[in-house]
Each structure stands twice: as C-alpha cells, then as structure tokens.
N, C-alpha and C positions, 0 to 999 in steps of 0.2 A: 416451404417451410425454412425458417432459419435454423441452422445445427444448434444443439445445444453445445455441443465443444465450443463452436465458434462465440457463443453466448459466455461461456464460462472464460475464453482467452479477453473478449472485453472486459468483462468483469475484473480480470487479474490487471489489466492495462489500467482500468479507472482507479482499481486500489493503489497502485503504484504513483497514479497522478494525484491522488489524494494526499498520500505520505507525502510528494513533492511540495504541495501545496501547504501543509502543514508545516513543514521543515520552512519553507520561505515565510509563512508568517512568523514563525517562533525567531528566526533569525532577526528578522525586523524587530519584535518584541525585545529581543534581550533578555536577559537573566530574570526569571520568573521570581517574584518575591511575593507571596500570599502569605498575609498576616491575619490573625483569626478575627481581631477586632475589625476589618474592614474587608473581609472576604467576599462577599457579596460582590462590591465594587471592582475586588481586583480580578474574580470570576468575569464578571461580565466587562473589563477592559481587556482580558485577556481573550476571550472566546467571540467577544464581537468586532472581530477583525477583518478585514476583505479576504486575506487569504485562508484565514482559518475557517470561516463560513463557506469559503467555495469548496474548501479541501473536505468537509463535512459533509457538504451536499453530495460531493462527488461520490464519497464513500458510500451514503444512502443509495445512491444510484447504483453502485457496485454490489451491495446487499441485495437489492431489487434484483438484480440478475442472477444472483448466488442461490436464491430462493427459487428462481424458475429452474435454474440448472439443478438443483436438488430433488425437484419434483420428476425427473426424467434419468440424471446418472447415478451411478452408484457414488455413495459418500466415500466408500474406500477409493475410488478412481478419483473423484474429482478434488478432495480435499488435499491428497498431495501434490496435485499440480497447482495448487495455488502458492506453493512454495516458490514456483517460478518468479512470484512478486520479489523475493529476496535477489534473485539475479536482476530482474528490470530497474528495482529500487538502486540498487547498487552502481549499476552502470549510469543511470540517468543522475545520481548524485556525483559520481566522478565528472557526467559532461557539465551540468548545470551548477554545482556547487562548489567543484575543482576539489573535492575530499579527496584525501588520499587516501589508499586502499593497499595494504601492505600485500606482499605476496602470498601469505599463508591466508590470508582474507580470499584473496582470488583462487586459490586453490579450494578455499571452501565452497565457493559459489560454483566452482568448476564441478564439484561432488554432487552439488544440489541439481545441478544443470543435466548430471549425467541421471540422476535419481529420477527426474521429471521425464526425461526423454524413455527409460526404462518403464515408469509408470504408465507411459502414452501405447506402448507397445504391447501390453497385457492385454 
C-alpha cells in the first residue's frame, strides 16, 4: 500500500506543475483584457488554451490526491506541508521562466522550507 505522505508529496509536485503550466499558458496569452460586452468570448479564448487546460487537469488530479490524503492524515499536519509548493514553484520558475528572485524572497523561501521540515518532524 502506498504511503499517504508519498501521495501528499506527489500532490504537491502536481500542484507546482499545474502552476507552471498556467504561467506558460498566460505568458503565451499576454495581457488579459476582459470586456463586459464580450465576456463569454473573452473567457472562452482565455481558458480554452492547451497549457491552461492541461494545468487545470493537473490541478484536478492534485485535488483528488489531496482528498485521499485528508482521509488519513491530520489536516494540521498535511496543510502546512502544502507550503512546500511555494519552494518548488519558486525554484522551477527560476529554472524555466528565468524569473529574478531577490535575496529577501530567497530568505522567505528558506524560512518556509524550515517550517516544512519542522512540521514533518512533529
């Protein structure tokens, strides 16, 4: 039987992958302009893009794993671990999108990582 902690970790990675795909989709979209008179068409054009759809599907898979994890693990344990998503997304954003991350942001990410480690030790 697979460990619920492993499922939680896989869900966190899927959530990060979903974020990256959404960012890729929105980067290719450019600035979003939604007008009230054409909101249906604008929303359709925005959300029915390959990367947006795939990112959304990955989020749904992540949600499915999350609900399975919640059936076994305490919410007070599992939910703080989801903040590891901030760490993973930041690292992958730097790698794939060449985003600039300030020293203060790196320090903040490191503090989050320390919190995740402390929660796992509890």
